[in-house]
C-alpha positions as CSV (number, residue, x, y, z in Angstrom):
1,M,-15.8,25.7,2.3
2,S,-12.8,24.8,0.1
3,T,-9.8,23.0,1.4
4,A,-7.9,26.3,1.2
5,S,-10.5,27.9,3.4
6,A,-10.1,25.1,5.8
7,V,-6.4,25.8,6.0
8,A,-7.1,29.5,6.6
9,A,-9.6,28.6,9.3
10,V,-7.0,26.6,11.1
11,S,-4.3,29.2,10.6
12,G,-6.7,31.7,12.2
13,A,-6.4,29.6,15.3
14,R,-2.8,30.7,15.9
15,A,-4.0,33.4,18.1
16,R,-5.3,30.8,20.4
17,T,-2.6,29.4,22.6
18,T,-4.2,26.2,23.7
19,A,-4.1,22.8,21.9
20,A,-7.9,22.6,22.5
21,G,-8.4,25.7,20.5
22,R,-6.3,24.5,17.6
23,L,-8.0,21.1,17.6
24,G,-11.4,22.8,17.7
25,A,-10.7,25.0,14.7
26,L,-9.3,22.1,12.7
27,G,-12.2,19.9,13.7
28,R,-14.8,22.5,12.7
29,A,-13.1,22.9,9.3
30,E,-13.0,19.2,8.7
31,L,-16.6,18.8,9.7
32,T,-17.6,21.4,7.1
33,L,-15.7,19.6,4.4
34,L,-17.4,16.3,5.5
35,V,-20.9,17.8,5.3
36,R,-20.2,19.2,1.8
37,N,-18.8,15.9,0.5
38,R,-21.9,13.9,-0.5
39,T,-20.0,10.7,-1.0
40,A,-18.3,10.8,2.4
41,L,-21.6,11.8,4.0
42,F,-23.4,8.9,2.4
43,V,-20.7,6.5,3.7
44,A,-20.8,8.0,7.2
45,L,-24.6,8.2,7.6
46,L,-26.4,5.8,5.3
47,M,-24.0,2.9,4.7
48,P,-24.1,1.8,8.4
49,V,-27.9,1.6,8.2
50,A,-27.8,-0.5,5.1
51,M,-25.1,-2.8,6.5
52,V,-27.1,-3.3,9.7
53,G,-30.1,-4.3,7.6
54,A,-27.9,-6.8,5.7
55,L,-26.6,-8.0,9.0
56,R,-30.1,-8.8,10.3
57,G,-30.7,-11.0,7.3
58,T,-27.4,-12.9,7.9
59,L,-27.9,-13.3,11.7
60,G,-31.6,-14.2,11.3
61,G,-30.8,-17.7,10.1
62,M,-28.2,-18.5,12.8
63,D,-28.5,-20.2,16.2
64,L,-27.1,-17.5,18.4
65,S,-27.6,-19.3,21.7
66,E,-24.1,-20.7,21.6
67,A,-22.8,-17.2,21.6
68,G,-25.0,-16.2,24.5
69,L,-26.7,-13.5,22.5
70,S,-30.2,-12.7,21.3
71,L,-30.8,-11.5,17.7
72,G,-31.2,-7.9,19.0
73,E,-28.0,-8.1,21.0
74,A,-26.0,-9.5,18.1
75,L,-27.3,-6.8,15.8
76,M,-26.3,-4.1,18.4
77,T,-22.8,-5.6,18.6
78,G,-22.4,-5.9,14.9
79,G,-23.9,-2.5,14.3
80,V,-21.4,-0.8,16.6
81,G,-18.5,-2.6,14.8
82,T,-19.9,-1.6,11.4
83,V,-20.1,2.0,12.4
84,L,-16.5,2.0,13.6
85,I,-15.3,0.5,10.3
86,L,-17.3,2.6,7.9
87,V,-17.4,6.0,9.7
88,V,-14.0,6.1,11.2
89,Y,-11.7,3.8,9.2
90,L,-13.0,4.1,5.6
91,N,-14.1,7.7,5.9
92,L,-10.9,9.0,7.7
93,T,-8.6,7.1,5.3
94,S,-10.2,8.9,2.3
95,A,-10.2,12.3,4.2
96,L,-6.5,12.0,5.0
97,V,-5.6,11.1,1.4
98,A,-7.7,13.9,0.1
99,R,-6.1,16.5,2.4
100,R,-2.6,15.2,1.5
101,E,-3.1,15.3,-2.2
102,E,-4.6,18.8,-2.0
103,L,-1.5,20.0,0.0
104,V,-3.6,20.8,3.0
105,L,-1.5,18.7,5.3
106,K,1.7,20.2,4.0
107,R,0.4,23.8,4.5
108,L,-0.9,23.0,8.0
109,R,2.6,21.9,9.1
110,T,4.0,25.4,8.4
111,G,1.9,26.8,11.1
112,E,1.6,26.4,14.9
113,V,-0.4,23.2,14.8
114,S,1.7,20.1,15.6
115,D,1.6,16.9,13.6
116,T,-0.3,15.1,16.3
117,E,-2.9,17.9,16.4
118,I,-3.3,17.8,12.6
119,L,-4.1,14.1,12.7
120,A,-6.3,14.3,15.8
121,G,-8.2,17.3,14.5
122,T,-8.8,15.7,11.1
123,A,-10.2,12.6,12.9
124,L,-12.4,14.5,15.4
125,P,-15.6,14.8,13.2
126,A,-15.5,11.1,12.2
127,A,-14.9,10.0,15.8
128,A,-17.7,12.2,17.1
129,L,-20.1,10.9,14.4
130,A,-19.2,7.3,15.1
131,L,-19.8,7.7,18.8
132,A,-23.2,9.3,18.2
133,Q,-24.2,6.6,15.7
134,S,-23.1,3.9,18.0
135,A,-25.3,5.3,20.7
136,L,-28.2,5.4,18.2
137,V,-27.6,1.8,17.3
138,V,-27.8,0.7,20.9
139,A,-30.9,2.8,21.5
140,A,-32.6,1.4,18.4
141,G,-31.8,-2.1,19.5
142,V,-33.5,-1.6,22.8
143,A,-36.4,0.4,21.5
144,L,-37.2,-1.3,18.2
145,L,-35.7,-4.9,18.4
146,G,-36.8,-5.7,21.9
147,A,-33.2,-6.3,23.1
148,D,-32.3,-5.8,26.8
149,A,-30.3,-2.7,27.8
150,P,-26.5,-3.4,27.8
151,R,-25.6,-5.5,30.8
152,R,-22.1,-4.0,31.2
153,P,-22.4,-0.4,29.8
154,E,-18.9,0.5,31.0
155,L,-17.4,-2.2,28.8
156,L,-19.5,-1.1,25.8
157,V,-18.3,2.5,26.2
158,A,-14.7,1.4,26.7
159,G,-14.9,-0.9,23.6
160,T,-16.4,1.8,21.5
161,L,-13.9,4.4,22.5
162,L,-11.0,2.1,22.1
163,G,-12.3,1.0,18.7
164,T,-12.5,4.6,17.6
165,V,-8.8,5.1,18.5
166,V,-7.7,1.8,16.8
167,M,-9.7,2.6,13.6
168,A,-8.3,6.2,13.5
169,A,-4.7,5.0,13.9
170,L,-5.2,2.3,11.2
171,A,-6.8,4.8,8.9
172,A,-3.7,7.1,9.2
173,A,-1.5,4.1,8.5
174,T,-3.5,2.9,5.5
175,S,-3.4,6.4,4.0
176,A,0.3,6.0,3.7
177,I,-0.1,3.3,1.1
178,T,-3.1,4.9,-0.7
179,R,-2.3,7.0,-3.7
180,T,-5.7,8.6,-4.4
181,V,-9.1,9.0,-2.8
182,E,-10.5,6.6,-5.4
183,S,-8.0,3.9,-4.5
184,A,-8.9,4.1,-0.8
185,Q,-11.9,1.9,-1.7
186,I,-9.3,-0.8,-2.5
187,T,-6.7,-0.3,0.2
188,T,-9.4,-0.3,3.0
189,L,-11.2,-3.4,1.6
190,P,-8.9,-6.1,3.2
191,L,-9.4,-4.9,6.7
192,F,-13.1,-4.5,6.2
193,M,-13.5,-8.0,4.8
194,V,-11.4,-9.8,7.4
195,S,-13.2,-7.8,10.2
196,A,-16.6,-8.6,8.8
197,G,-15.9,-12.3,8.6
198,G,-13.5,-12.9,11.4
199,S,-13.8,-10.2,14.1
200,G,-17.4,-10.8,15.1
201,L,-19.2,-8.1,13.0
202,F,-21.3,-10.4,10.9
203,I,-20.7,-13.8,12.7
204,P,-20.1,-14.0,16.5
205,L,-16.7,-15.4,17.2
206,D,-18.1,-18.1,19.5
207,L,-19.9,-19.6,16.5
208,L,-16.7,-20.1,14.5
209,P,-14.6,-23.3,14.8
210,D,-12.1,-23.2,17.6
211,R,-9.0,-23.2,15.3
212,V,-10.4,-20.4,13.2
213,A,-11.5,-18.4,16.2
214,S,-8.0,-18.6,17.7
215,V,-6.5,-17.1,14.5
216,C,-9.2,-14.5,14.3
217,E,-8.3,-13.3,17.9
218,L,-5.2,-11.7,16.3
219,L,-7.2,-9.4,14.0
220,P,-7.3,-5.7,14.7
221,M,-11.0,-5.4,15.4
222,T,-11.4,-8.6,17.4
223,G,-10.4,-7.2,20.8
224,V,-12.7,-4.2,20.3
225,M,-15.6,-6.5,19.3
226,R,-15.0,-8.7,22.4
227,L,-15.4,-5.7,24.6
228,V,-18.5,-4.5,22.8
229,E,-20.1,-7.9,22.9
230,A,-19.3,-8.3,26.6
231,G,-20.8,-4.8,27.2
232,V,-24.0,-5.7,25.3
233,G,-24.6,-9.3,26.5
234,G,-22.4,-9.7,29.6
235,G,-20.9,-13.0,30.5
236,A,-17.2,-12.6,29.6
237,D,-14.6,-13.5,32.2
238,A,-11.9,-11.1,33.3
239,G,-9.1,-12.9,31.5
240,R,-10.8,-12.8,28.1
241,L,-11.6,-9.1,28.6
242,T,-8.0,-8.3,29.6
243,G,-6.7,-10.1,26.6
244,A,-9.2,-8.3,24.3
245,A,-8.1,-4.9,25.7
246,L,-4.4,-5.7,25.3
247,G,-4.9,-6.9,21.8
248,A,-6.7,-3.7,20.8
249,L,-3.9,-1.6,22.5
250,A,-1.3,-3.6,20.7
251,W,-2.8,-2.8,17.3
252,T,-3.0,0.8,18.3
253,V,0.8,0.8,19.1
254,I,1.6,-0.9,15.9
255,S,-0.5,1.5,13.9
256,V,1.0,4.6,15.6
257,F,4.5,3.2,14.9
258,A,3.6,2.7,11.2
259,V,2.2,6.3,11.1
260,R,5.4,7.8,12.6
261,R,7.5,5.7,10.2
262,W,5.7,5.9,6.9
263,F,2.9,8.5,7.0
264,R,3.1,10.9,4.0
265,W,2.5,14.6,4.4
266,E,3.0,15.5,0.7
267,P,1.3,14.1,-2.4
268,R,2.5,10.8,-3.7
269,R,4.2,11.0,-7.1
């Protein structure tokens, strides 16, 4: 399916009067484009597996007792965060830039679909894939690594869902400063690097020096990772969990403001 066919598929949804119908049509079209894009599919499906393998080598030499986690639990926590970064943030940033440069977004705005529906529908396949892969990461951790089942599954689910929203909003904001699909590899790199080192993906926050950890608490992914870590290993107090949730929500609000202010619907010249 070409991008023009994707637009036609969504335009065919005009006969449907519900937002759910329009979102479904756009989501199906975007999923078809994702499946046919081998590079995007590789990033979405295989890169998280490779990163979790690298993560195991990194965490294997650390004393995780100070963080209150076993190796399996640390891998589950980092694996979920890696999926959110790679599948939602990196993949969706590239997808939005590609649709913008091919005039897909501009054409969609001439139809019945609202701006919010366009962005949400484009994000649906990446979000669904990230949630499915996160569930597989947790299942693999329990079945293959001997980790205990998540002690607070409600926090794990909440952290994963909130992380999906945060990463989708940040992807839309990042696309505004990304000129081409190729340059998305550069514009998304800073967030990936600071999250890997400072938000608990590769190194649990409780293993960092106090001053460094206090600064890292302000990073976009840190609140999400706090919730995911608490869901996997338990043990976090209510104050810390509330702060983590508020931090993630704050970054969502900031990203939504940036999207409303600077998001580009037409190709950059």
